[in-house]
PyMOL CGO cylinders between C-alpha atoms (Angstrom):
from pymol import cmd
from pymol.cgo import CYLINDER

trace = [
    CYLINDER, 0.00, 0.00, 0.00, 1.37, 3.41, -0.96, 0.3, 1, 1, 1, 1, 1, 1,
    CYLINDER, 1.37, 3.41, -0.96, 0.07, 6.88, -0.22, 0.3, 1, 1, 1, 1, 1, 1,
    CYLINDER, 0.07, 6.88, -0.22, 1.25, 10.48, -0.03, 0.3, 1, 1, 1, 1, 1, 1,
    CYLINDER, 1.25, 10.48, -0.03, 0.96, 12.69, 3.05, 0.3, 1, 1, 1, 1, 1, 1,
    CYLINDER, 0.96, 12.69, 3.05, 1.77, 16.38, 3.28, 0.3, 1, 1, 1, 1, 1, 1,
    CYLINDER, 1.77, 16.38, 3.28, 3.91, 17.84, 6.06, 0.3, 1, 1, 1, 1, 1, 1,
    CYLINDER, 3.91, 17.84, 6.06, 1.84, 20.61, 7.65, 0.3, 1, 1, 1, 1, 1, 1,
    CYLINDER, 1.84, 20.61, 7.65, 2.50, 23.40, 10.11, 0.3, 1, 1, 1, 1, 1, 1,
    CYLINDER, 2.50, 23.40, 10.11, 4.48, 22.22, 13.15, 0.3, 1, 1, 1, 1, 1, 1,
    CYLINDER, 4.48, 22.22, 13.15, 5.68, 19.28, 11.01, 0.3, 1, 1, 1, 1, 1, 1,
    CYLINDER, 5.68, 19.28, 11.01, 2.45, 17.35, 11.48, 0.3, 1, 1, 1, 1, 1, 1,
    CYLINDER, 2.45, 17.35, 11.48, 1.48, 14.58, 9.08, 0.3, 1, 1, 1, 1, 1, 1,
    CYLINDER, 1.48, 14.58, 9.08, -1.99, 13.07, 8.77, 0.3, 1, 1, 1, 1, 1, 1,
    CYLINDER, -1.99, 13.07, 8.77, -1.98, 9.30, 8.36, 0.3, 1, 1, 1, 1, 1, 1,
    CYLINDER, -1.98, 9.30, 8.36, -4.08, 8.32, 5.35, 0.3, 1, 1, 1, 1, 1, 1,
    CYLINDER, -4.08, 8.32, 5.35, -7.26, 6.42, 6.25, 0.3, 1, 1, 1, 1, 1, 1,
    CYLINDER, -7.26, 6.42, 6.25, -6.18, 3.03, 4.80, 0.3, 1, 1, 1, 1, 1, 1,
    CYLINDER, -6.18, 3.03, 4.80, -3.11, 3.07, 7.09, 0.3, 1, 1, 1, 1, 1, 1,
    CYLINDER, -3.11, 3.07, 7.09, -5.13, 4.19, 10.14, 0.3, 1, 1, 1, 1, 1, 1,
    CYLINDER, -5.13, 4.19, 10.14, -7.59, 1.39, 9.51, 0.3, 1, 1, 1, 1, 1, 1,
    CYLINDER, -7.59, 1.39, 9.51, -4.94, -1.27, 8.94, 0.3, 1, 1, 1, 1, 1, 1,
    CYLINDER, -4.94, -1.27, 8.94, -2.91, -0.26, 12.02, 0.3, 1, 1, 1, 1, 1, 1,
    CYLINDER, -2.91, -0.26, 12.02, -6.08, 0.41, 14.07, 0.3, 1, 1, 1, 1, 1, 1,
    CYLINDER, -6.08, 0.41, 14.07, -4.66, 3.78, 15.08, 0.3, 1, 1, 1, 1, 1, 1,
    CYLINDER, -4.66, 3.78, 15.08, -7.03, 6.35, 16.50, 0.3, 1, 1, 1, 1, 1, 1,
    CYLINDER, -7.03, 6.35, 16.50, -6.69, 9.92, 17.68, 0.3, 1, 1, 1, 1, 1, 1,
    CYLINDER, -6.69, 9.92, 17.68, -4.56, 10.16, 20.83, 0.3, 1, 1, 1, 1, 1, 1,
    CYLINDER, -4.56, 10.16, 20.83, -2.70, 6.85, 20.27, 0.3, 1, 1, 1, 1, 1, 1,
    CYLINDER, -2.70, 6.85, 20.27, 1.07, 6.73, 20.50, 0.3, 1, 1, 1, 1, 1, 1,
    CYLINDER, 1.07, 6.73, 20.50, 3.28, 5.48, 17.69, 0.3, 1, 1, 1, 1, 1, 1,
    CYLINDER, 3.28, 5.48, 17.69, 6.97, 4.62, 17.76, 0.3, 1, 1, 1, 1, 1, 1,
    CYLINDER, 6.97, 4.62, 17.76, 8.99, 5.94, 14.81, 0.3, 1, 1, 1, 1, 1, 1,
    CYLINDER, 8.99, 5.94, 14.81, 12.36, 4.41, 14.02, 0.3, 1, 1, 1, 1, 1, 1,
    CYLINDER, 12.36, 4.41, 14.02, 14.84, 5.39, 11.35, 0.3, 1, 1, 1, 1, 1, 1,
    CYLINDER, 14.84, 5.39, 11.35, 15.86, 2.51, 9.06, 0.3, 1, 1, 1, 1, 1, 1,
    CYLINDER, 15.86, 2.51, 9.06, 18.09, 2.32, 5.99, 0.3, 1, 1, 1, 1, 1, 1,
    CYLINDER, 18.09, 2.32, 5.99, 14.98, 2.53, 3.81, 0.3, 1, 1, 1, 1, 1, 1,
    CYLINDER, 14.98, 2.53, 3.81, 13.28, 5.41, 5.63, 0.3, 1, 1, 1, 1, 1, 1,
    CYLINDER, 13.28, 5.41, 5.63, 11.05, 5.57, 8.68, 0.3, 1, 1, 1, 1, 1, 1,
    CYLINDER, 11.05, 5.57, 8.68, 9.29, 2.65, 10.34, 0.3, 1, 1, 1, 1, 1, 1,
    CYLINDER, 9.29, 2.65, 10.34, 6.19, 3.40, 12.42, 0.3, 1, 1, 1, 1, 1, 1,
    CYLINDER, 6.19, 3.40, 12.42, 4.66, 1.02, 14.96, 0.3, 1, 1, 1, 1, 1, 1,
    CYLINDER, 4.66, 1.02, 14.96, 1.57, 1.59, 17.13, 0.3, 1, 1, 1, 1, 1, 1,
    CYLINDER, 1.57, 1.59, 17.13, 2.39, 1.43, 20.85, 0.3, 1, 1, 1, 1, 1, 1,
    CYLINDER, 2.39, 1.43, 20.85, 0.10, 0.04, 23.54, 0.3, 1, 1, 1, 1, 1, 1,
    CYLINDER, 0.10, 0.04, 23.54, 0.42, 1.75, 26.89, 0.3, 1, 1, 1, 1, 1, 1,
    CYLINDER, 0.42, 1.75, 26.89, -0.59, 0.45, 30.30, 0.3, 1, 1, 1, 1, 1, 1,
    CYLINDER, -0.59, 0.45, 30.30, -1.75, 2.70, 33.12, 0.3, 1, 1, 1, 1, 1, 1,
    CYLINDER, -1.75, 2.70, 33.12, 0.81, 2.63, 35.92, 0.3, 1, 1, 1, 1, 1, 1,
    CYLINDER, 0.81, 2.63, 35.92, -1.77, 1.40, 38.43, 0.3, 1, 1, 1, 1, 1, 1,
    CYLINDER, -1.77, 1.40, 38.43, -2.49, -1.61, 36.17, 0.3, 1, 1, 1, 1, 1, 1,
    CYLINDER, -2.49, -1.61, 36.17, 1.10, -2.79, 35.60, 0.3, 1, 1, 1, 1, 1, 1,
    CYLINDER, 1.10, -2.79, 35.60, 0.80, -5.49, 38.30, 0.3, 1, 1, 1, 1, 1, 1,
    CYLINDER, 0.80, -5.49, 38.30, -1.56, -7.39, 35.98, 0.3, 1, 1, 1, 1, 1, 1,
    CYLINDER, -1.56, -7.39, 35.98, 1.15, -7.72, 33.33, 0.3, 1, 1, 1, 1, 1, 1,
    CYLINDER, 1.15, -7.72, 33.33, 3.90, -9.07, 35.59, 0.3, 1, 1, 1, 1, 1, 1,
    CYLINDER, 3.90, -9.07, 35.59, 5.16, -12.57, 34.63, 0.3, 1, 1, 1, 1, 1, 1,
    CYLINDER, 5.16, -12.57, 34.63, 3.95, -13.97, 37.97, 0.3, 1, 1, 1, 1, 1, 1,
    CYLINDER, 3.95, -13.97, 37.97, 0.39, -12.64, 37.52, 0.3, 1, 1, 1, 1, 1, 1,
    CYLINDER, 0.39, -12.64, 37.52, 0.21, -13.74, 33.88, 0.3, 1, 1, 1, 1, 1, 1,
    CYLINDER, 0.21, -13.74, 33.88, 1.32, -17.25, 34.89, 0.3, 1, 1, 1, 1, 1, 1,
    CYLINDER, 1.32, -17.25, 34.89, -1.61, -17.36, 37.32, 0.3, 1, 1, 1, 1, 1, 1,
    CYLINDER, -1.61, -17.36, 37.32, -4.00, -16.09, 34.64, 0.3, 1, 1, 1, 1, 1, 1,
    CYLINDER, -4.00, -16.09, 34.64, -2.95, -18.91, 32.31, 0.3, 1, 1, 1, 1, 1, 1,
    CYLINDER, -2.95, -18.91, 32.31, -3.46, -21.47, 35.06, 0.3, 1, 1, 1, 1, 1, 1,
    CYLINDER, -3.46, -21.47, 35.06, -6.96, -20.16, 35.78, 0.3, 1, 1, 1, 1, 1, 1,
    CYLINDER, -6.96, -20.16, 35.78, -7.82, -20.20, 32.06, 0.3, 1, 1, 1, 1, 1, 1,
    CYLINDER, -7.82, -20.20, 32.06, -6.76, -23.86, 31.84, 0.3, 1, 1, 1, 1, 1, 1,
    CYLINDER, -6.76, -23.86, 31.84, -8.85, -24.79, 34.88, 0.3, 1, 1, 1, 1, 1, 1,
    CYLINDER, -8.85, -24.79, 34.88, -11.86, -22.96, 33.47, 0.3, 1, 1, 1, 1, 1, 1,
    CYLINDER, -11.86, -22.96, 33.47, -11.53, -24.91, 30.20, 0.3, 1, 1, 1, 1, 1, 1,
    CYLINDER, -11.53, -24.91, 30.20, -11.43, -28.17, 32.19, 0.3, 1, 1, 1, 1, 1, 1,
    CYLINDER, -11.43, -28.17, 32.19, -14.63, -27.18, 34.01, 0.3, 1, 1, 1, 1, 1, 1,
    CYLINDER, -14.63, -27.18, 34.01, -12.98, -26.91, 37.42, 0.3, 1, 1, 1, 1, 1, 1,
    CYLINDER, -12.98, -26.91, 37.42, -15.34, -24.12, 38.46, 0.3, 1, 1, 1, 1, 1, 1,
    CYLINDER, -15.34, -24.12, 38.46, -17.78, -23.83, 41.34, 0.3, 1, 1, 1, 1, 1, 1,
    CYLINDER, -17.78, -23.83, 41.34, -20.55, -21.29, 41.54, 0.3, 1, 1, 1, 1, 1, 1,
    CYLINDER, -20.55, -21.29, 41.54, -22.35, -20.11, 44.63, 0.3, 1, 1, 1, 1, 1, 1,
    CYLINDER, -22.35, -20.11, 44.63, -25.78, -18.59, 45.18, 0.3, 1, 1, 1, 1, 1, 1,
    CYLINDER, -25.78, -18.59, 45.18, -24.49, -16.16, 47.78, 0.3, 1, 1, 1, 1, 1, 1,
    CYLINDER, -24.49, -16.16, 47.78, -21.48, -15.12, 49.85, 0.3, 1, 1, 1, 1, 1, 1,
    CYLINDER, -21.48, -15.12, 49.85, -22.44, -17.39, 52.74, 0.3, 1, 1, 1, 1, 1, 1,
    CYLINDER, -22.44, -17.39, 52.74, -22.19, -20.49, 50.54, 0.3, 1, 1, 1, 1, 1, 1,
    CYLINDER, -22.19, -20.49, 50.54, -18.78, -19.35, 49.31, 0.3, 1, 1, 1, 1, 1, 1,
    CYLINDER, -18.78, -19.35, 49.31, -17.51, -18.78, 52.85, 0.3, 1, 1, 1, 1, 1, 1,
    CYLINDER, -17.51, -18.78, 52.85, -18.80, -22.18, 53.92, 0.3, 1, 1, 1, 1, 1, 1,
    CYLINDER, -18.80, -22.18, 53.92, -16.89, -23.81, 51.03, 0.3, 1, 1, 1, 1, 1, 1,
    CYLINDER, -16.89, -23.81, 51.03, -13.71, -21.89, 51.87, 0.3, 1, 1, 1, 1, 1, 1,
    CYLINDER, -13.71, -21.89, 51.87, -13.82, -23.14, 55.46, 0.3, 1, 1, 1, 1, 1, 1,
    CYLINDER, -13.82, -23.14, 55.46, -13.84, -26.80, 54.36, 0.3, 1, 1, 1, 1, 1, 1,
]
cmd.load_cgo(trace, "trace")
């Protein structure tokens, strides 16, 4: 895919719609721009709120995978209310 973009005031460039759609880039997103031998290489960047970084630690992700496996195996119990859950936990 090839397209032209004009450099505007303050050196801003508008990404053509086909590229925005393909990269799923929306207003306010961050992109990483790297210089290569052939020109510039742009990659969308996902950011994580600082107060959510714990979820992405290797230890937490390992636990998430374990839970997903147990859910697939049907190792799940449901409870009608908190009292039933507490009763089960005390066993």
